[in-house]
Structure formats: structure tokens, C-alpha cells
C-alpha positions as CSV (number, residue, x, y, z in Angstrom):
1,M,-31.8,-18.3,5.6
2,S,-28.5,-19.8,7.0
3,S,-27.5,-20.9,3.5
4,I,-27.9,-17.3,2.2
5,I,-25.7,-16.0,5.0
6,I,-23.0,-18.6,4.2
7,I,-23.1,-17.7,0.6
8,C,-22.9,-13.9,1.4
9,I,-19.9,-14.6,3.7
10,F,-18.2,-16.7,1.0
11,V,-18.7,-13.9,-1.6
12,L,-17.3,-11.3,0.7
13,L,-14.3,-13.4,1.5
14,V,-13.6,-14.0,-2.2
15,A,-14.0,-10.3,-2.9
16,F,-11.7,-9.4,-0.1
17,K,-9.1,-11.9,-1.3
18,I,-9.3,-10.4,-4.8
19,W,-9.0,-6.9,-3.4
20,M,-6.0,-7.8,-1.3
21,S,-4.3,-9.5,-4.2
22,S,-4.1,-6.4,-6.4
23,P,-0.6,-5.1,-6.9
24,K,-1.5,-1.7,-5.4
25,N,-2.8,-3.2,-2.2
26,I,0.0,-5.7,-1.9
27,G,2.4,-2.8,-2.1
28,K,0.6,-0.6,0.4
29,F,0.5,-3.5,2.9
30,G,4.2,-3.9,2.5
31,E,4.8,-0.2,3.1
32,K,2.7,-0.3,6.3
33,R,4.7,-3.3,7.5
34,V,8.0,-1.5,7.0
35,A,6.6,1.7,8.5
36,R,5.7,-0.2,11.7
37,K,9.3,-1.6,11.9
38,L,10.7,1.9,11.5
39,D,8.5,3.1,14.4
40,W,10.7,1.0,16.7
41,L,13.8,3.0,16.0
42,S,14.8,5.4,18.8
43,K,13.8,9.1,18.9
44,E,17.0,10.2,17.1
45,Y,15.5,8.7,13.9
46,I,12.7,10.6,12.2
47,T,10.6,8.7,9.7
48,L,8.6,10.2,6.8
49,N,6.3,7.8,4.9
50,D,4.8,8.0,1.4
51,I,6.5,11.1,0.2
52,L,5.7,12.6,-3.3
53,L,8.4,14.9,-4.5
54,P,8.6,17.1,-7.6
55,T,11.4,16.4,-10.1
56,S,12.6,17.8,-13.4
57,Y,10.6,15.0,-15.2
58,G,7.4,15.1,-13.1
59,T,7.1,13.5,-9.7
60,T,8.6,10.6,-7.8
61,Q,7.0,8.6,-4.9
62,I,9.3,7.5,-2.1
63,D,8.1,4.9,0.4
64,H,10.1,5.9,3.4
65,I,12.7,8.5,4.3
66,V,14.6,8.2,7.7
67,V,16.5,11.3,8.8
68,S,19.1,10.7,11.5
69,P,22.4,12.1,12.8
70,Y,24.1,9.3,10.8
71,G,22.6,10.0,7.4
72,I,19.4,10.2,5.4
73,F,18.1,6.7,4.5
74,V,15.9,6.5,1.4
75,I,14.0,3.2,1.5
76,E,12.2,1.4,-1.3
77,T,9.8,-1.4,-0.2
78,K,9.1,-4.4,-2.4
79,N,6.4,-6.8,-1.0
80,Y,7.5,-9.7,-3.2
81,K,7.7,-13.4,-2.3
82,G,9.5,-16.3,-3.9
83,W,12.9,-16.2,-5.4
84,I,14.3,-12.9,-6.6
85,F,17.1,-12.9,-9.1
86,G,19.0,-9.9,-10.3
87,H,22.2,-7.9,-10.7
88,E,22.7,-4.3,-9.6
89,N,23.5,-3.3,-13.2
90,S,20.5,-5.1,-14.8
91,E,17.6,-3.2,-16.2
92,E,15.2,-5.8,-14.9
93,W,15.1,-8.5,-12.2
94,K,13.2,-11.7,-12.1
95,Q,10.7,-13.2,-9.6
96,S,10.2,-17.0,-9.5
97,L,7.2,-18.4,-7.8
98,L,5.8,-21.9,-7.4
99,G,2.8,-22.3,-9.6
100,K,0.2,-25.0,-9.8
101,K,0.9,-28.5,-8.7
102,R,1.1,-31.0,-11.6
103,F,1.3,-34.7,-11.5
104,W,5.1,-34.5,-12.1
105,G,5.6,-31.8,-9.5
106,W,5.2,-28.1,-9.0
107,S,5.3,-25.7,-12.0
108,S,6.9,-22.3,-11.7
109,E,5.9,-18.8,-12.6
110,Q,8.4,-16.2,-13.8
111,H,7.7,-12.5,-13.5
112,K,9.9,-9.4,-14.3
113,L,10.3,-6.4,-12.1
114,R,12.1,-3.1,-12.6
115,N,15.6,-3.1,-11.0
116,P,14.7,-1.5,-7.6
117,I,18.2,-0.2,-7.1
118,R,17.9,2.0,-10.2
119,Q,14.4,3.0,-9.1
120,N,15.6,4.0,-5.6
121,A,18.6,5.8,-7.1
122,A,16.2,8.2,-8.7
123,H,14.5,8.7,-5.4
124,A,17.8,9.5,-3.7
125,R,18.6,12.0,-6.4
126,A,15.2,13.7,-5.9
127,V,15.9,14.0,-2.1
128,K,19.4,15.4,-2.8
129,A,17.9,18.0,-5.2
130,I,15.3,19.1,-2.7
131,L,18.0,19.6,0.0
132,K,20.6,21.2,-2.2
133,E,19.7,24.7,-1.0
134,I,20.3,23.9,2.7
135,G,23.3,21.5,2.5
136,D,24.9,18.4,1.1
137,Y,24.1,15.4,3.3
138,P,25.0,11.7,3.0
139,I,22.1,9.8,1.5
140,I,21.9,6.0,1.9
141,P,19.5,4.2,-0.4
142,I,18.1,0.8,0.9
143,V,15.9,-1.6,-1.0
144,V,14.0,-3.9,1.3
145,F,12.0,-7.1,0.3
146,A,9.5,-9.1,2.3
147,D,10.9,-11.8,4.6
148,S,9.1,-14.3,2.3
149,A,11.5,-13.4,-0.5
150,E,14.6,-15.5,-1.1
151,L,17.2,-13.0,-2.4
152,N,19.6,-14.4,-5.1
153,I,21.1,-11.2,-6.2
154,T,24.5,-9.6,-6.9
155,T,24.7,-6.2,-5.4
156,P,28.1,-5.5,-3.9
157,N,27.7,-1.7,-4.0
158,H,24.1,-1.5,-2.7
159,I,22.0,-2.5,0.3
160,V,19.3,-5.0,-0.7
161,I,17.9,-6.9,2.3
162,N,14.8,-8.5,3.8
163,W,12.4,-6.7,6.2
164,C,13.9,-8.5,9.2
165,N,17.3,-6.9,8.6
166,L,16.2,-3.3,8.0
167,R,16.6,-1.8,11.5
168,S,20.0,-3.4,12.0
169,A,21.2,-2.1,8.6
170,I,20.2,1.4,9.5
171,K,21.7,1.2,13.0
172,S,25.0,0.0,11.6
173,Y,25.7,3.6,10.6
174,R,27.1,5.2,13.7
175,T,29.2,8.2,12.5
176,S,27.5,11.4,13.4
177,C,27.4,13.8,10.4
178,I,24.2,15.7,10.7
179,S,23.5,18.1,13.6
180,P,20.1,18.2,15.5
181,E,19.5,21.7,13.9
182,D,20.1,20.3,10.4
183,I,17.8,17.4,11.1
184,K,15.0,19.8,11.8
185,R,15.7,21.7,8.6
186,I,15.9,18.6,6.5
187,V,12.6,17.3,7.9
188,S,10.9,20.6,7.4
189,R,12.2,21.0,3.8
190,I,11.1,17.5,2.7
191,S,7.7,17.9,4.4
192,S,7.1,21.3,2.7
193,A,8.1,19.8,-0.7
194,N,5.8,16.8,-0.3
195,I,2.9,17.1,-2.8
196,T,-0.4,16.6,-1.1
197,T,-2.8,18.3,-3.4
198,E,-5.9,16.4,-4.4
199,G,-5.4,14.1,-7.4
200,S,-1.6,14.4,-7.3
201,R,-1.2,10.7,-6.5
202,E,-3.5,9.6,-9.3
203,S,-1.6,11.9,-11.7
204,H,1.7,10.4,-10.6
205,I,0.4,6.8,-11.2
206,R,-0.8,7.8,-14.7
207,N,2.5,9.3,-15.5
208,V,4.4,6.2,-14.4
209,Q,2.2,4.0,-16.4
210,T,2.6,6.2,-19.5
211,A,6.4,6.2,-19.1
212,Q,6.4,2.4,-18.8
213,Q,4.3,2.0,-21.9
214,N,6.6,4.3,-23.8
215,R,9.6,2.4,-22.6
216,D,8.1,-1.0,-23.6
217,M,7.1,0.4,-27.0
218,A,10.7,1.7,-27.6
219,I,12.2,-1.7,-26.7
220,A,9.7,-3.5,-28.9
221,N,10.8,-1.3,-31.8
222,G,14.5,-2.0,-31.1
223,K,15.2,1.5,-29.7
224,C,16.9,2.4,-26.4
225,P,14.3,4.1,-24.2
226,K,17.1,6.3,-22.6
227,C,18.9,7.8,-25.6
228,G,17.1,6.6,-28.7
229,G,20.0,4.5,-29.9
230,S,19.6,1.0,-31.5
231,L,19.4,-2.0,-29.3
232,V,21.8,-4.8,-30.2
233,E,22.0,-8.4,-28.9
234,R,25.0,-9.1,-26.7
235,R,26.2,-11.9,-24.5
236,G,27.5,-11.5,-20.9
237,R,28.4,-13.6,-18.0
238,Y,24.7,-13.8,-17.0
239,G,23.4,-14.7,-20.5
240,T,22.1,-12.9,-23.6
241,F,20.7,-9.4,-23.3
242,L,20.0,-6.3,-25.3
243,G,22.4,-3.4,-25.0
244,C,22.4,0.1,-26.4
245,S,24.6,0.7,-29.5
246,N,25.8,3.9,-27.8
247,Y,27.6,2.1,-25.1
248,P,29.6,3.2,-23.0
249,R,28.0,6.6,-23.3
250,C,24.6,4.9,-22.6
251,R,24.6,1.8,-20.4
252,F,21.0,0.7,-20.9
253,T,20.4,-3.0,-20.9
254,H,17.4,-5.2,-21.2
255,N,17.2,-8.9,-20.3
256,L,16.0,-11.4,-22.9
């Protein structure tokens, strides 16, 4: 009887580990961690979590929006560990992880991720569009990675930090530019625009997956997914990459 209980516990633990290791749950866990950190901000900061806004091309999901007298912070959370390599102008960044231990040492795993700066820029534009009828307010995009991530990135014009530095980065903005009345209007406008209908999140995920598939197919066929131009191989200071033939009108790049 005891052996059956042990086996059941083992199976449950394995199932839980598999469930927790899915990208969706890893991402949600990271968003909850960041939300708890934002809860420690003073009352002059109002946090909105997991916002789904309409856009001209469908919908966009924003992890966190912090409205304050000092600006509107649009935060993208990345629950990644290991070494993160990237440039603010790159289409993709890279994640390097220690893999399995071999007799000669540790192997490494390489994974690609979408440039989160570009991803969050789209979120910031969506917020700006939602608020255009009530005013033009400063929007500060921030990309935040897990503390277990070692950031090896070049982003002189953007804020990309670890979780532990998030609150201090937000609090470094001290110039008041939004009145208490406007803060209430901003929060009300974003909250009313937030899409909460049943099935809307699932539809958003399907649209994102379809867009990613179309993008990958275009690149595989040597076409720019942004403008339809031809992709040509170029060499820059960070190595070889694919660039759009319509440069500088189109600045799409893809790492090789």
C-alpha cells in the first residue's frame, strides 16, 4: 500500500514539474513575481496587470502598466534564465543555457527570442493610441528579466533590467507631469478598453501564433515579413545577418 502511495506522489510530482515547465506557466509565474514587486510601490503608483488592448492589427497583451505622476510605465516581463545576448536594433536575441554535463564539461543550449524592446514598443504604441483622446502623456517602456538572467545586451536607448532593479528604475523618475485627475482618467480609460470577453485571450494567442508562423514562412522564403522585400545577407559589427533590400526604408533584420 505504501509503495502505491509513493508511486502516486512521484507521478504527481513529475506531472507538476512538466506543467510548471511549460512556457505559458513560466511566463505567468514571472508576471506574478513582478506584480508582487509592483505592489510595494507607494499609493501614488497605480498598477494594472495583464491588460489586453485592441489595436489596428488585432489585440496586444501587456503584462503591467504603472500609472504615476511621473509617467506611464509599460512593462514587459521575461522569465528567462541563463545568459541573454542582444542589441536593441536586432530582430532576435539569444538565450544561452548550460545543458547536460558531459565528460569534457558542460554543454550549452542556444535559444532565440523575439527582441523584447520591439515587442514592448508595440505595447507602448497601443497605450498611446488608447489615450490619445484624453491627452498626450509620457510613456516609459521597461523590459524586465528574471534575476537569474545574466544580461549581456547593448541597449543605450532603452531600459532593460533584472527584477531586482525594477522599483528603483521606476522611482528614478521624479518630475511630476500628470495630475491626480488625469491619473484617474488614464486608469479609467485603460480599464474600460481592456478586453475581458470570454475567449478573447485564447483568440489573441492564436493570432500571435499565426503571425509568428507567417513571419517564419516569409523568412524561410527569403522575403521580408514587414514589407515583402527580398532578404539579402549582410555583415555588421555583430556578425552576419539578413537585411531587407528596401533598407533604409525598411530596417528589418534577422540574425543568422
